[in-house]
N, C-alpha and C positions, 0 to 999 in steps of 0.2 A: 557436550550434552545434546543428545538427539531427541528433540521433542516434536519433530515434524510429523511422526507417525502416531503420536499419542491421540487416542480417540475417546477419552473419557468425556461424558456429557457434563460433568461437574467442572464448570469453567474456573471456579475459584481454586479447586484442587490443582487443576492444570497450571493456572497462573502461579501458584505458590511453588510449583516445581522449579520455576525459574529462580526462586530464592535459594535453592539448594546449594549452588556454588558459593553463595554469599551468606551461609548460615552463621558464620562467626560475626559478620557485621550485624546480622539480624539479632543475634544474641546480645551483642553490645548495645544495640539500639533499645532492646527491650529492658535491659538492665538500667540504662539511662532513663527510660520512661518510668520504670518502677521507682527509681530514686527520686525523680521529679515529683511523682504522685505522692510519695511518702512525705517529702518535704513540704509540698504544697498543702497537703491536708494537715501536716504537723503544725503549721503556723496557726491553724484554727484551734488545734488541741491546746496550744499554749495560752489561749485566751483564758481558760479556766484557772490555772495557777496565778496568772498575772492579776486577775480580778480578786480571787479568793485570798491568795497569799500576799499579793502586792497592794492593790488599791484598798481592798476592804480592811486589811490589817495595817495599812500605812507602813509597809515594809519597803524601804528604799532599795535594799540590797536585791530583792527579787526583781524590781523594775530595772535596776542596772544590769542584772544578768539577762533580763529580757531584751534590753537594748543591744547587748553583744550578740545574743542569739539571732536577732533579726538580721544582722549583717552576715552572720555565718549561713543562715538559712537561704538568703538571697544569693550568696556566692555559690553555695552548693547547687541551688536550683538552677542558676545560670549555666554552670558547668555541665550539669546533667542534661539540660535542654540542648546545649550545643552538641554534646556527644551523640545524643539520640537523633537529633535532626540531621547532623552531618552523616552519620552512619547510614541512616535510612535513605537519605538523598543520594548517597554514593551507590548504594545497592539498587535504588530505583532507576538511576540513570543508566547503570549497566544492564539492567533488565530490559528497559525500554530500547536501548541500543541493540541488544541481542534479538528481541522480538522484531524490531523494525528491519534489522539486517536479514533475519531469517525470511521475513515477508518479501523483501526485495529479491533475495536469492531465489525464493520460490517462484516469483514472477518470471525469472529467467528460464525456469525449468518447465513452465506450463505450455500446453499446446496452443496452436492458433485458434482453435475452436473456443477456448476460454476467453480470449480477447475479443472474438467476434460477438460474444454474448454478454460482455461486461464493458461499461463505458470507461474511458480513460479517467474521467473526473472522479468516479467512485473509487477507482484503484488508487489514485493519488491521495484521495481523502483518507483511505486506510493507512497509508504510510505517514501522513502528516497529522490529521485531526485525531484519528483513532489511537495512534501511538502516543500522542500527547495526553489523551484521557487516561491511558494506562499509567503514564508517568505520574499524573496527579493522584490517581487512586493508590498507587504503590508507594507514594511518598507522603504527601500531606494527609491524605485521607486515612491511611493506615496509622500514621503517627497520632493523629487526633483520636482515632477510634481506640487505640490501645491506651493512650495517655488518659483520656477522659473516662474510659471504662475503669481503669485502675483507681482514678481519683474517686469515682462513685463507690467502688468497693471499699476503699480505705475509709472514706467518710462514713459510710454505713456501718462498717465495723467499729469505728470510733464512737459513733452515736450509740450503738447497741451496748458497747462496753461501759459507756457513761450512764445511760439510762435506757434500758431496753423497753420500758413501758412506753415512753414517748416516741422512741424510734420505731416501734411496732406500727404506728400509724402510717409512716412513710412506706414501710414494707408492704402494707396492705394495698396501696395504690400502685406499686411497682408493676404488677402484671398488666394493669390498664395502660400504663405508659408503654410497656413493651409491645402490647397489642397494637397501639397506635403507630409505633415506629415500624413494626412489621408490615402493616397495611400501606403505610406511606412508601416503604421500600419497594413494594410490588408496583405501586403507581410510578415511582421514579424510574424503575427499570423499563417499564413499557414506554414511557415518554422519552427516555434516553435513547432507546433503539430508534424510535421515530425521528429524533433530533439528529442522530448520526446519518440517517438516510437523507434528510434534507441537506446536510452538509455536503454529501456526495452530489446531490442535485445542483447545489450552488457551484461547486468546483467544476462540474461538467458543463454547466451553462456558461460560466466565465471562460473556461477553456475554449469552448466553441466560438465565443465572441472574439477572443483574442486571435485565434487561428484564422478566422474568416473575416478579419477586420477590413481587408482590402475589398472583399466582395460586399460587405456591409456599406462601405462608403460608395462603391461603384453603383450599387442598386438603391442608394439613399434609403437604407432599410434600418437605420439605427433605432427608430421607434419600435419596430417589431422586437428587436433584441432586448430593448429596455423593458418592454412588456413581459417578455419571457423571464427575464431576471427578476422582475418585480413579483411574479407569481411564486417562484421558488424561494425568493428572499422573504416574502411575507409568510410562506408556509413555515420556514425556519423560525421566524419571529413568533408565530403562533405556538409552535412546539416549545420554544424557550419560555414563553409566558406560562404555558401549562406547568412546566417544571418549576418556575418561580412561584406560581400560585400554590402548588402543592407544598413547597418549602415554606412559604410565608404563612400558610394556614397551620401547618403542623407545629411550628414553634410556639405560638401563643396558646394552642390547645394543651400542649404538654406542660407549659409553664403555669397555666391556670389550674390544671389538675394538681400539680405540685404545690401550688399556693394554698389549695384546700387543706393539704396536710399541715402546712405552717399555721394556718388559721386555727385548725383544731388543736394544735399544740399550745398556741397562745390561750385558747379558751380553757383547756385542761389545766394550764399553769395557774389560772385564776382561782381554781378550786382549792379550798383550804387543805384537804388531805394531801394534795400534790405539792402545794407550796411549802408544807412543813419539811418535805424531803429534798427540796431543791435549794442549792446554793446559788447566789447570783452568777458565779462563774460557770457552773454547770448549765444553767438555763441559757446564758448568753452563748456559750459554746455550741449547744445543740441548735439554737436558733440560727447562729452563723453557719453551722454545718448544713442545715436544711436550705438556707438561702444560697449557700455555695453549690449545692447540688443542682440548682437550676441551670447554672452555666454549662456544666458538662452534659446535662440532659439536652440542652439546646444545641450544643455542639454536635452531639451524637445524632440528633435529628437532622441537622444541616449537612453533616458530612455524608449522610446517607445518599444525598444527591450525587456527590462526587464518586462514591463507591459504585453506585448503579451505572453512572456514565462509564466508569472504568470497566465494569463487568460486561456491559453491552459492547464496548470497544474491543475487549479481549475476545468475546464471542465472534465478532466480525473478523478479526485477524486470524483467529484459530480456524474459522471456516475457510479462509484463504489458504492457510498452511496445510489444511487437510485435503485440498484439491489434488487430484492425481497428476503426477508428472507426465510430461510427454513420453509416449510409449517408446522404449528403447530396449527391446529384448534381443537384438542382434548380437551375435558373438563373433562374427567373421570381420576381420579388419580388411577393408578394401584398399588396395594399393595399385600401383602401376600408372602408366602414362597413356594407355589406350584402352578404351572400353567400348563394348558393343551394348547398346541400350535397346531393350525390346519391350514393347507394350503388347500385352496379350489379353485381348477381350476385356479391356478395362472399362468398367462402368462405375460411376461414383455419384453419390448424392451428398450434398453439403448438409451437415447436421445443424439444425437450429432449434431453439426452444419451441418452435411451432410445428415441428415435424409431425406430432400426433394429430394436430388439427387440420393441417393442410397437406394434401397429396402433392408432392413436388415432382417435377420432371428431372431426369438425370442431368447433372452438369456435364458429365462425360458419358457417352453411350457407345459401348462395344468398340472401343478405340483399339486398333491394331496396327502396328508398324514396327520396323526395325531401323535403328539409326546406327550405321556402321561407324567404326572408329575413324577419327580424323576426317570427318565429312562435315559439310555445312548444310544444316537443315533449317528451313523456314516454316513457321506456322502462321497462316493467314486466315482471315475470316472477319466477319462483322463483330462488333462489340457484343460480348456475352456468348460467343460461340464456343468458349471453353479453352482458348489458347493458353491463358495464364494458369488455368486450372491444371493443365498438363504439367507445366513446369513446377507448380506448387506441389503436386503429387510426387513428381520425380525427386524433389528435394526433401520429401517427407515432412513438409510443413503441414500437410494433412495426410491421414493414413489411408492409402489405397488398399483394396482387398488383397489378400496374400497371393503372391505369385502372378499378379497381373502386370507388374513392372519388374523387369529383370535386368541386371547388369552382369555381363559375362555369364549369362545363363543361370544366375542365382537371384531369387527374389530379394528386392532391396530391403525388406523387413528383416532379413537375416544378417545384414551388415550393421555394424555399430553406427549410430547416428553421426558421431564425430568423424569417423573415417569416410563415411559416405559423403558428407557435406564438404570435406576437404578436397574432394575431386571436382568441385564446381566453383566457378567464379560467376556471381550472379549480379546483374544490374537490373534493378526493378524499375518499372515505370513510375513508382513512387519513391523518389530519391530521399534518403534520410541521411543528414549530415549532423555531426556533433559540434558543439560550441567549442571549437579548438582551432588550431592552425590548419592551413591547407595541407601541409606535410603530414600532420597527424591524422587528418581525415583520409588521405590517400593510403596511409599505413594501417588504417583501422581494420581492413579486411584480412590482415595477415596475422597468424599465430606464431610464425617463425620470426627470428631476429632479422631486422631489416636495416640495411645500410642507407645512408643519405644518398649515395650514388644511385641505388636502385629506385628510390623514391623520385629522384630527378629524372631518371630514364622513363619511368612510367608517366610522369607529368608531361614529358616531352612527347611521348607517343600518343597521349590522349589530347594533345593540344592545350594543356593547362598552362604550360610555360608562357604561351603567347599573352595571356592576360595577367598571370601572376607577376611577371617582370615589371608590370606597370603599377603594382601595389607597393606600399611603403616598405614592407618587410619581405616581399617576395613570397616564397612558399611558407614562411614563418608568420604570415599575416593571419590574424584572428578573423574568422569568417562569420561569427555571430551564431545565434541560435538557429539550428537547422539551415545554416548557410544563408541567412537572410541578407547578408551583404553582397551576395552574388546574384547574377541573373539566372534565369531558368536554364539557359544553355550552359553557363559556367558550372552550375551545380551538377548537371548531367556529365560534363567532362571530368569533373572530380570523381564521380562515381565510376566512370569508365576507367580512369587511371587506377582506382582501387582494384578493379577487376583484373587489369593488366598486371599489376604488381603481385597478385595472388598466385599467378603462374599455375593455375589448375588445368588439368587435361580437358575439362569440359567447360565451355563458356556459354552462359545463358544471357541473352540480351532481350529483356522484355520491354519493347518499345524504347530502348535505351537512347535513341537519337532523336526522339520526337520533338525535343525543344531546341534542336540545333538548326542553325541556318545551313543552306546547301553547301557552302564552302567548308564550314566546320565539320559537317557530317561527312563530306568527302574525305577530309583529312583523317577523321577517326576511322572510317572504313578502310582507308589505306593502312592504318596502324593495325587494325584487326586482320587484314589480309596477310600482313607479315607475321602476326602472331598465330594465325590459323594453321601454320605448318605443324603437322602431327597433333593437332587439337580438334576436338569436336566442338562445333558451334551450333547452338540452337537459337534462332533469331525469331522474335515476334516483332513484326514490322507494321507500321501504319502507312508507310509509303512503299508500294510494291516495286517501284523502280530500284529500291535499294537491295532487293533480294533476288533479282533476276538471274544472278550468277550462282545461286545456291545449287548444291548438288541435288537436293530434293526439296520440293515445296509441298507441304501438307495443308490442304484446304479444308477448313472446318466450318460447319454450319449446325447450329443448335446442338452442340456437344458431340456431333458425329463427324468422322472423317469421310468427306464426300468425294475428294479427288486427291491424287498424288502423282507427282512427276516433276520433270524439269520445267522451267519457264516455257521453253519452246513446245514441249509436249502438251502442256496444259492450254496454251494459247491455240494450238492446233485443234484441240478437242472442242473449243468454243463452248465450254460449259460455264460452271459457276465462277471459276477463277477468271475466265475471259471477261465475264460481266464485272467482276470486282476491278480488274485491271482497266477496263474501259472507263470505269468511274474514277480511277486514279487513287482509290483508297481501299484499305481492308478494314478500316474502322470508320463508321459513319459518325 
């Protein structure tokens, strides 16, 4: 079932589409709820014959039949309750599973610009908190809503059948109760949306604190983070209290209005003309029915809170599902082992939510160069000069203007994304490892089937073997979340091994050796020298001494290409590169 492109503004309609594959279960659940409601209300109806034909007439047979009926009623009631609750819970968990999985799948398809503009904490909150609210709304809340509504209908029908005159009083106040529930529902929905936003803020703040714990300790800044969390935590508490207040206020109001009807019935029953037409059983049954109506009315008012939380959560997740996927309109499959890469008058502005308010400078400005196949090209420049932006655009992590980046004479937007990225092995300056073994982290970058021997060869080439052999399980050692059991240099070597194993024709090293000591860096560069045969290498380096043997060095400043040539040529010019080299760094 494809619901990703559904754009109806009616969130409930869209949510119930997820019930479609489970309509048999839903039908069974409704049947169970209907049977439960009939039996539940039926117990009250049997009060009339028990009193009139049993107690009032001193008929023991009627009371004995009543005793047997009580057992049957509670047995049927229990079976109906189990069937309806189990069927609805099963459908609900499947629906929650589907929506959560679709949301996670969607996150994998979204462009980098989406993640630039949305916090990690808010996205995690969607997958956890929002999905859980949908589960509550589609299971408990719907069960209670259907069951209690049916009980109200059955009780009202029974009361009208027994004495429509007395029952009319309760029908008169029903619109007032419905109006209160409607107004409370609007309030619940507004507060529920705000509550979800505060949950995203809590997740985001907690995540920032955990990820930056080392810096917090080093700067002795725990008090600042505590204050930050206190603010968002208190905001969440305030919204939760608003929700609780609305719920706590609505219940007694509804019950008080309903009690007015009961009081009027009692008063009318005291009148002689009414008393003459009432049997003790009829009066007791109607009184019990009216009293029993208070519980479902209270439940319907309370469950409104869960329903509105669910609808707000569904709106949040549907908003995520409706985001546009990463642009992939290319139809050409890029293949081969050697490629010419051309940048043709490339100018690029990063898109942010503030683009309309702030006039930005171009991240890349009229960048032009050609990278020949099987050559080593280095990008150097100060921080923020656009080096990483070039490789990000080349990988189509961001979308460059059409025909400004060409591979083999064809604009990269005309290639399929999958085939384009298969041509690159990328080692970012921000190493990301998974909570798994060293071996599985090395194999993470490959979509083809990988042998153990290939993994070991890549580990040897990247100097991973040197430290893995000292670990308890070698390459099968668990390295923790994002490799937290490894040093910075070890993490980078694992990422480099991943790139080596990929065997792509173009290798991009974005400051890939920045955390390595001189000896390890030398070993890794020797490995890349062996791999560089018939491969194109694009290197972003922070130590200029490591790229002196590059075939071409591209010197960038403020998004523009200011110099280009070999190390010797650029040093002879005594220009910007010479200044950088004299300082010993390309990044300050």
